[in-house]
C-alpha positions as CSV (number, residue, x, y, z in Angstrom):
1,M,23.0,-20.2,-16.7
2,R,20.1,-17.6,-18.3
3,S,20.1,-20.6,-21.0
4,V,19.0,-23.0,-18.8
5,R,16.6,-21.0,-16.2
6,V,15.1,-20.4,-19.9
7,L,14.6,-23.4,-20.9
8,A,13.6,-24.9,-17.9
9,M,11.0,-21.6,-18.0
10,V,9.5,-23.5,-21.3
11,A,9.7,-26.8,-19.9
12,I,6.8,-26.2,-17.8
13,A,4.9,-23.2,-19.2
14,G,2.7,-26.3,-20.5
15,L,1.8,-27.8,-17.1
16,L,0.9,-24.0,-15.9
17,A,-0.7,-22.6,-18.5
18,A,-3.2,-20.2,-17.1
19,G,-5.9,-21.8,-16.2
20,V,-4.9,-25.8,-15.8
21,L,-6.6,-27.9,-13.3
22,I,-5.2,-30.4,-12.0
23,D,-6.3,-33.2,-14.1
24,L,-8.7,-35.6,-11.3
25,P,-12.0,-36.6,-10.3
26,D,-13.7,-34.4,-8.4
27,R,-12.6,-33.9,-4.8
28,P,-15.1,-35.5,-2.3
29,V,-16.4,-32.0,-0.5
30,P,-18.9,-32.3,3.3
31,D,-21.9,-30.6,2.1
32,R,-22.1,-28.5,4.8
33,P,-21.8,-24.7,4.9
34,V,-17.8,-23.6,4.0
35,R,-17.2,-20.2,6.4
36,Y,-14.5,-17.6,6.9
37,L,-13.6,-15.6,10.1
38,S,-10.5,-12.9,8.8
39,A,-7.5,-13.9,10.2
40,L,-6.1,-10.6,8.6
41,A,-7.1,-8.3,12.2
42,A,-4.6,-8.1,14.5
43,P,-6.0,-9.2,17.9
44,A,-7.6,-7.0,19.9
45,G,-7.5,-6.6,24.3
46,V,-5.7,-5.7,26.9
47,V,-3.8,-8.7,25.3
48,S,-3.1,-9.5,22.0
49,T,-2.2,-13.1,21.8
50,W,-0.6,-14.0,18.1
51,F,0.0,-17.8,17.6
52,C,3.3,-18.4,15.3
53,P,2.8,-22.3,13.7
54,G,6.6,-22.6,13.7
55,G,9.6,-23.9,11.6
56,S,13.3,-26.0,12.7
57,G,16.0,-25.7,15.1
58,P,18.7,-24.4,13.6
59,D,19.7,-27.7,12.2
60,G,16.8,-28.3,10.3
61,A,15.6,-26.8,6.9
62,A,14.4,-23.6,7.7
63,E,15.2,-21.8,11.6
64,L,12.8,-19.5,12.6
65,T,13.4,-17.1,14.2
66,I,10.9,-15.0,15.8
67,G,10.0,-11.0,14.8
68,L,8.8,-7.9,17.6
69,A,7.9,-4.9,16.1
70,S,6.2,-1.9,18.5
71,G,4.3,1.6,16.8
72,S,3.8,2.1,20.6
73,D,5.2,5.2,22.0
74,Q,5.1,3.3,25.7
75,R,7.3,-0.1,26.4
76,R,6.2,-3.5,26.2
77,T,6.3,-7.0,27.1
78,A,5.7,-10.3,25.1
79,A,5.1,-13.3,26.5
80,V,6.5,-15.8,24.4
81,S,5.7,-19.5,25.1
82,V,8.0,-21.4,23.0
83,L,6.5,-25.5,21.8
84,P,8.5,-27.6,20.8
85,G,7.8,-30.5,18.1
86,G,5.7,-33.0,19.2
87,S,8.2,-36.3,19.1
88,D,10.8,-34.0,21.3
89,P,11.1,-34.8,25.2
90,S,12.3,-31.1,25.5
91,E,9.6,-29.1,27.5
92,P,7.5,-25.8,26.3
93,R,9.0,-22.3,28.3
94,T,7.6,-19.3,28.5
95,V,10.7,-16.0,28.4
96,D,9.4,-12.4,28.9
97,V,10.5,-10.7,25.6
98,E,10.5,-6.5,26.0
99,I,10.6,-4.1,22.9
100,E,11.6,-0.1,23.6
101,P,9.1,1.7,22.4
102,R,8.8,2.0,18.9
103,G,11.3,-0.7,19.0
104,S,11.9,-4.3,17.1
105,V,13.1,-8.0,18.9
106,L,14.5,-11.1,16.5
107,M,13.4,-13.5,19.4
108,K,15.4,-16.9,18.2
109,P,12.8,-19.4,20.3
110,S,15.7,-22.6,19.7
111,E,17.9,-20.6,22.0
112,E,15.1,-21.5,24.9
113,V,14.6,-24.7,24.3
114,P,17.9,-25.9,22.5
115,G,17.8,-29.6,20.1
116,A,14.0,-29.9,19.3
117,R,14.3,-30.3,16.4
118,W,10.3,-28.5,15.6
119,L,9.4,-25.2,17.3
120,G,6.7,-23.2,17.3
121,A,5.4,-20.2,19.3
122,V,2.2,-18.6,21.5
123,V,3.3,-14.8,22.0
124,E,1.1,-12.5,24.3
125,V,1.6,-9.0,24.8
126,D,0.6,-5.8,26.7
127,G,-1.3,-4.1,24.1
128,T,-2.7,-4.3,20.3
129,D,0.0,-2.1,18.7
130,V,2.8,-5.1,18.3
131,V,3.3,-6.9,14.9
132,V,4.0,-10.4,15.1
133,E,5.9,-12.7,12.6
134,Q,7.4,-15.9,12.1
135,I,11.3,-15.6,9.7
136,L,12.8,-18.7,8.7
137,A,16.5,-18.4,7.3
138,A,16.7,-22.0,4.6
139,E,20.1,-24.2,4.2
140,Q,20.3,-22.2,1.4
141,G,20.5,-19.0,2.8
142,D,17.3,-17.9,1.8
143,V,14.2,-16.1,4.0
144,G,10.6,-16.4,4.2
145,R,8.5,-14.4,6.1
146,S,4.2,-14.0,7.3
147,A,3.1,-12.7,9.8
148,C,2.0,-15.0,12.6
149,L,-2.2,-15.5,13.1
150,T,-4.9,-13.9,15.6
151,R,-6.8,-16.9,15.9
152,T,-6.6,-21.0,16.3
153,A,-9.3,-23.0,14.2
154,G,-10.8,-26.3,13.1
155,S,-10.1,-26.3,9.5
156,W,-6.9,-24.7,7.1
157,L,-6.1,-24.9,3.6
158,V,-3.3,-24.9,1.5
159,P,-4.0,-23.3,-1.6
160,H,-0.8,-25.1,-3.1
161,G,2.4,-26.7,-3.0
162,A,4.7,-29.0,-4.4
163,T,7.6,-32.5,-4.0
164,R,9.5,-32.3,-7.0
165,S,12.5,-33.9,-4.3
166,A,14.1,-35.2,-6.9
167,V,14.6,-33.0,-9.7
168,E,14.4,-29.6,-7.2
169,G,14.9,-30.0,-4.3
170,E,11.9,-29.5,-3.2
171,R,10.2,-29.8,0.3
172,F,6.6,-28.8,1.4
173,I,5.2,-28.8,5.1
174,V,2.2,-28.4,6.9
175,M,3.2,-27.0,10.5
176,L,0.1,-27.3,13.3
177,L,0.6,-26.0,16.4
178,N,-2.0,-26.7,19.2
179,P,-1.8,-24.0,22.5
180,F,-4.3,-25.5,24.3
181,P,-3.9,-28.0,26.9
182,D,-5.4,-30.7,25.5
183,I,-4.7,-32.5,22.3
184,A,-6.2,-32.4,19.1
185,V,-6.2,-34.4,16.2
186,A,-6.7,-33.7,12.7
187,D,-7.5,-35.3,8.8
188,I,-5.6,-33.8,6.2
189,E,-6.5,-34.5,2.5
190,L,-3.9,-33.6,-0.5
191,V,-5.2,-33.1,-3.8
192,A,-2.1,-34.0,-5.8
193,D,-1.9,-33.7,-10.0
194,V,-0.3,-37.1,-9.6
195,G,-3.5,-38.2,-6.6
196,R,-5.2,-37.6,-3.8
197,D,-4.1,-39.5,-0.5
198,T,-5.0,-38.9,3.2
199,I,-3.4,-38.4,6.6
200,D,-5.8,-39.7,8.8
201,G,-5.9,-39.4,12.8
202,L,-2.5,-36.9,13.5
203,V,-2.4,-36.4,16.8
204,V,-1.2,-32.9,17.6
205,P,0.0,-33.1,21.1
206,A,-1.4,-31.0,24.3
207,Q,1.0,-27.4,23.5
208,R,3.2,-28.9,21.3
209,V,3.6,-28.3,17.0
210,V,3.5,-30.7,14.6
211,A,5.9,-31.0,11.0
212,V,3.8,-32.8,8.8
213,D,6.4,-33.6,5.0
214,I,4.1,-33.5,2.7
215,T,7.1,-34.7,0.9
216,D,6.9,-38.1,2.3
217,E,3.0,-38.8,1.6
218,I,3.6,-37.7,-2.1
219,T,7.0,-37.1,-3.7
220,V,6.6,-36.4,-7.1
221,A,3.7,-33.5,-7.2
222,T,4.3,-30.6,-9.2
223,S,1.1,-28.9,-7.4
224,V,-0.9,-30.5,-3.9
225,A,-2.6,-28.8,-2.0
226,A,-4.2,-29.4,1.6
227,F,-7.1,-29.3,3.5
228,V,-6.6,-29.9,7.1
229,E,-10.1,-31.2,9.2
230,V,-9.7,-30.4,13.1
231,V,-11.9,-33.0,14.3
232,S,-11.1,-32.8,17.9
233,G,-9.8,-29.2,19.2
234,R,-8.5,-26.3,17.5
235,L,-5.1,-25.0,15.6
236,A,-3.2,-23.2,14.3
237,A,-1.4,-23.4,10.6
238,S,1.0,-22.6,8.3
239,W,3.4,-23.9,5.8
240,I,7.0,-24.1,4.0
241,Q,8.4,-24.7,1.1
242,I,11.9,-25.5,0.3
243,A,13.5,-25.7,-2.9
244,D,16.7,-26.1,-4.7
245,G,16.2,-25.5,-8.4
246,P,16.1,-24.0,-11.4
247,I,12.9,-24.0,-12.1
248,A,11.0,-24.0,-8.2
249,G,14.0,-21.2,-7.7
250,R,16.0,-21.9,-4.7
251,G,15.4,-21.1,-0.2
252,A,12.3,-21.3,1.3
253,R,8.6,-20.0,0.7
254,A,7.2,-19.0,4.1
255,S,2.6,-18.6,4.2
256,A,0.1,-18.5,6.7
257,A,-3.1,-21.3,6.0
258,V,-6.2,-20.1,5.4
259,S,-8.7,-20.8,7.9
260,G,-11.9,-21.4,5.6
261,A,-12.6,-19.2,1.7
262,A,-14.4,-16.2,0.5
263,P,-15.4,-15.2,-2.4
264,Q,-12.6,-12.3,-2.4
265,W,-9.2,-12.3,-2.7
266,H,-6.4,-9.6,-2.6
267,L,-2.9,-10.2,-3.9
268,P,-1.1,-7.2,-3.4
269,V,2.2,-8.0,-4.3
270,A,2.8,-9.2,-8.4
271,A,4.9,-8.6,-11.3
272,V,6.1,-9.9,-14.5
273,G,9.5,-9.8,-15.0
274,A,12.2,-11.8,-17.7
275,A,13.9,-13.2,-14.6
276,R,10.4,-13.1,-12.7
277,R,7.5,-16.1,-13.0
278,D,4.7,-15.2,-10.6
279,V,1.8,-17.6,-10.1
280,V,-1.6,-17.9,-8.4
281,A,-3.2,-20.2,-6.9
282,I,-7.1,-20.7,-6.4
283,A,-8.3,-23.3,-4.8
284,N,-12.3,-23.7,-4.6
285,P,-13.6,-25.9,-0.8
286,S,-16.9,-26.2,-2.0
287,A,-19.4,-28.3,-2.9
288,D,-20.1,-25.4,-6.1
289,I,-18.1,-24.8,-9.2
290,A,-16.8,-21.7,-9.0
291,E,-16.8,-19.2,-12.3
292,V,-13.5,-16.7,-11.1
293,D,-11.8,-13.7,-13.2
294,L,-8.4,-12.7,-12.0
295,E,-8.4,-8.6,-11.6
296,I,-5.4,-6.6,-12.6
297,L,-5.1,-3.7,-10.7
298,A,-1.7,-1.4,-12.6
299,E,-0.2,1.0,-10.6
300,A,0.3,2.8,-14.1
301,P,-2.5,5.8,-14.6
302,G,-5.0,4.6,-18.0
303,T,-3.6,1.3,-18.0
304,D,-6.6,-1.0,-18.2
305,V,-6.1,-5.5,-18.5
306,R,-9.4,-6.7,-19.4
307,P,-9.4,-10.0,-16.5
308,I,-8.2,-13.5,-16.6
309,E,-11.2,-16.0,-16.5
310,I,-11.3,-19.3,-15.2
311,T,-12.9,-22.5,-13.9
312,V,-12.6,-24.5,-10.7
313,R,-14.0,-27.0,-10.1
314,P,-14.9,-28.6,-6.7
315,G,-12.5,-29.3,-3.8
316,R,-9.9,-28.9,-6.5
317,T,-7.0,-26.2,-6.7
318,A,-6.6,-24.0,-10.7
319,L,-2.9,-22.4,-11.2
320,V,-2.4,-19.1,-12.7
321,D,1.1,-18.4,-14.7
322,L,1.0,-14.9,-15.1
323,S,4.6,-15.1,-16.9
324,Q,2.5,-16.8,-19.4
325,Q,-0.2,-13.7,-19.2
326,G,0.8,-11.2,-23.1
327,R,-1.4,-9.1,-21.2
328,L,-0.1,-8.6,-18.7
329,V,3.8,-7.3,-20.5
330,G,5.1,-4.1,-19.8
331,I,2.1,-2.8,-17.5
332,G,4.9,-2.7,-14.5
333,P,3.8,-3.9,-11.1
334,F,0.3,-4.5,-10.3
335,S,-2.0,-5.8,-8.2
336,V,-4.9,-9.2,-8.6
337,V,-8.1,-9.8,-7.4
338,V,-9.4,-12.9,-6.8
339,R,-13.2,-13.0,-7.5
340,S,-15.7,-15.8,-7.6
341,L,-18.5,-14.3,-10.0
342,D,-21.2,-16.3,-8.2
343,D,-20.3,-15.7,-4.8
344,A,-18.4,-19.3,-4.6
345,P,-16.6,-19.6,-1.2
346,V,-12.8,-20.5,-2.9
347,A,-9.3,-19.9,-1.0
348,A,-6.4,-18.1,-3.0
349,S,-2.3,-17.3,-3.0
350,I,0.8,-16.4,-5.0
351,H,3.4,-17.3,-5.6
352,S,6.5,-15.7,-6.5
353,V,10.4,-16.8,-7.8
354,T,12.5,-14.6,-9.3
355,F,15.9,-16.0,-10.8
356,A,19.2,-13.4,-10.2
357,A,20.0,-11.9,-13.8
358,D,20.0,-8.6,-15.6
359,A,16.7,-7.4,-17.1
360,A,16.3,-4.9,-19.6
361,G,14.9,-1.7,-17.1
362,A,11.9,0.9,-18.8
363,A,14.8,3.1,-20.1
364,G,16.5,0.1,-21.8
365,D,19.0,0.1,-18.8
366,A,20.0,-3.4,-16.7
367,V,18.4,-3.9,-13.6
368,A,20.1,-6.1,-10.8
369,V,17.1,-8.3,-9.9
370,V,18.0,-10.5,-6.7
371,A,16.9,-14.1,-6.5
372,G,14.1,-15.5,-4.2
373,S,11.0,-17.0,-4.1
374,T,8.2,-16.1,-1.7
375,A,4.4,-16.9,-1.3
376,T,1.5,-14.4,0.5
377,I,-2.2,-15.7,1.2
378,G,-4.7,-13.4,-0.1
379,A,-6.1,-10.6,1.5
380,D,-10.1,-11.0,2.4
381,A,-10.2,-7.7,3.7
382,A,-9.4,-4.4,4.0
383,A,-9.2,-1.9,6.7
384,H,-8.6,1.9,7.6
385,R,-5.5,1.0,9.8
386,W,-2.7,-1.1,9.1
387,L,0.8,-2.3,11.2
388,V,3.0,-3.0,8.5
389,A,6.4,-4.7,9.5
390,A,9.3,-3.0,7.5
391,E,12.9,-3.4,7.4
392,A,15.3,-0.8,4.3
393,A,18.3,-0.4,4.1
394,D,20.1,3.7,4.1
395,S,18.5,5.2,1.4
396,E,22.1,6.2,0.0
397,V,23.3,2.4,0.7
398,A,20.0,1.6,-2.2
399,A,21.2,4.1,-4.2
400,G,24.4,2.4,-4.4
401,G,22.8,-0.9,-5.0
402,G,21.3,0.0,-8.6
403,G,18.9,-2.8,-8.2
404,E,15.8,-3.1,-6.8
405,S,14.2,-1.8,-3.7
406,S,11.7,-2.8,-1.3
407,I,8.1,-1.1,-1.0
408,L,5.0,-1.1,1.0
409,V,2.0,-1.1,-1.4
410,V,-1.3,0.3,-0.6
411,V,-4.6,-1.2,-2.4
412,N,-7.8,0.7,-2.9
413,P,-10.3,-2.3,-3.1
414,S,-13.0,0.5,-4.4
415,S,-14.6,1.1,-7.9
416,V,-16.0,4.5,-6.8
417,G,-13.6,5.7,-3.7
418,I,-10.5,7.7,-3.6
419,A,-8.7,6.4,-0.2
420,Q,-6.4,8.9,1.0
421,V,-3.2,8.1,3.0
422,A,-1.0,8.8,5.4
423,L,2.0,6.5,6.2
424,S,3.4,7.5,9.7
425,V,6.9,6.3,11.0
426,D,8.0,7.0,14.5
427,G,4.1,8.7,15.5
428,E,5.5,10.9,12.6
429,T,3.3,11.2,9.2
430,V,6.2,10.6,6.4
431,R,4.6,10.2,2.8
432,R,0.8,10.8,2.3
433,L,-0.6,9.3,-0.8
434,E,-4.1,8.8,-3.1
435,V,-4.6,5.2,-4.2
436,G,-7.9,6.2,-7.1
437,P,-10.8,3.7,-7.0
438,R,-9.4,0.0,-8.2
439,R,-5.4,0.7,-7.8
440,R,-2.8,0.7,-6.4
441,A,0.8,2.9,-5.1
442,S,3.3,1.6,-3.7
443,V,6.8,3.3,-1.8
444,A,10.2,2.3,-1.3
445,L,10.6,1.9,1.3
446,D,13.9,4.2,2.6
447,R,11.8,6.9,1.7
448,L,10.3,6.4,4.9
449,G,13.1,4.7,7.2
450,S,16.0,2.2,7.7
451,G,17.1,-0.9,9.7
452,R,13.6,-2.4,11.2
453,F,10.8,-0.2,11.6
454,V,6.9,0.1,12.1
455,V,5.0,1.9,9.2
456,E,1.3,2.9,10.6
457,V,-0.6,2.8,7.6
458,E,-4.1,5.0,7.6
459,S,-6.5,5.9,5.5
460,S,-10.1,7.2,4.4
461,A,-11.4,4.4,3.3
462,P,-10.8,0.7,3.5
463,V,-7.2,-0.6,2.2
464,V,-4.9,-4.1,1.7
465,A,-1.7,-3.3,2.8
466,G,1.3,-5.2,2.2
467,T,5.1,-5.3,1.2
468,E,7.7,-6.7,-0.7
469,L,11.1,-6.7,1.3
470,I,14.2,-7.2,-0.9
471,G,17.7,-7.9,0.8
472,L,21.2,-8.4,-0.6
473,T,20.3,-12.3,-1.1
474,S,16.8,-12.6,-0.7
475,R,13.0,-11.9,-1.4
476,T,9.9,-11.9,0.5
477,A,6.8,-9.9,0.6
478,S,4.1,-10.1,3.3
479,L,0.4,-8.9,4.1
480,G,0.2,-6.6,7.3
481,S,-1.8,-6.1,9.9
482,A,-5.3,-4.7,10.3
483,V,-5.6,-3.1,13.9
484,S,-9.1,-1.4,12.8
485,E,-12.0,-3.8,12.5
486,P,-11.4,-5.2,8.9
487,V,-14.2,-5.0,6.3
488,S,-15.1,-7.8,3.6
489,A,-13.5,-6.9,1.3
490,A,-16.6,-8.9,-1.0
491,D,-18.2,-6.4,0.5
492,I,-16.8,-3.1,-0.7
493,R,-18.2,-1.1,-4.1
């Protein structure tokens, strides 16, 4: 199996070499400014609203579970409105979910609307200290995870998906949720390495979700970017990537879509290794060429790496395969900053696949690598305070496994200031970190707690927080939720 994996990875190296652009004419771009409002911030107000575009029922490709985790000393109540698919005969249903102080709850929407093929949810919480995420279990056994959105928007962008259904078992699904009492209408433009397609006048019924299987439109693409324009109403959007192949890996990846573009993005979790392949996707929805640097923020002290320079043409997507970058070998875990040098707005995401294998550790010992695939959008903003939904095995169990561990990552985007960071669990500070300028720090989550819990990240300077969660059979990565006013990453010096 190892030889098959190596041959497969070599075979695609030419297709996804750093900076290679989709070989198509430039996508026509509307002559209007591309605005972006950060969706990182947790909702503020007496009642906080979260939008979970969703997944499938138990018999579908990616079964949806809603996770609610509280960082409060008080009992919280969440009103969860389950919205079925647009063609399902079922009606929406709202149920109350009680969350114990500092507790967490997993809720399956399909139990409230049985028989629905696709489901989404709107979660209203009586407080600002609850984190809501959607967890998608693939038929193959892997799990995808992403935070639910805190706002709707009139345009959405998915930088990269793939639809090689025949050889890689890939399905690329865009989820659109309409929480409002009026119908919404959207146009979707698909820009792939094999051509373009459009879906015009897609109707999303009131208080329903629609799953758009891009694989039905473009069946053999290595890369597809989806540009969603809502011509009537407002929507929340996310995407699901299913795969089962030697190159694409096995299981589900899931992430929120991007509600616009920004000149700078932070991708907290990245690495290279013999059994790991991380690909950064940069989409340029603007009418101007974007000159972009991928800056590497290493965790190891004194490690500096020259940026990766790429050009992204208007309406195009560039892919950077980090495993093909010799400069990254041996530097350990790192974060990536996607910076548009001329402030042209772009959108960035990172996709990671690991293959079950024994990889040599720093001391030459064998280190077990858990197979799985993850995807996250970048963070376009930093904040002084974050809530992060965490999950970890008991520390003795984790130590006995001999493999990877789940981690919390904190990135300091400033080039001049040191971030003094306090990590709290159950209201008590359990760890303090000092993160230098343009550096990142990570902490094994089993050192902070066990089971499902919330980590509160408080910092003297704006930071970005995210996690990589590693189970016995799967990996997921996601951003935390900023619960103080976000600061644009482009404005931090």
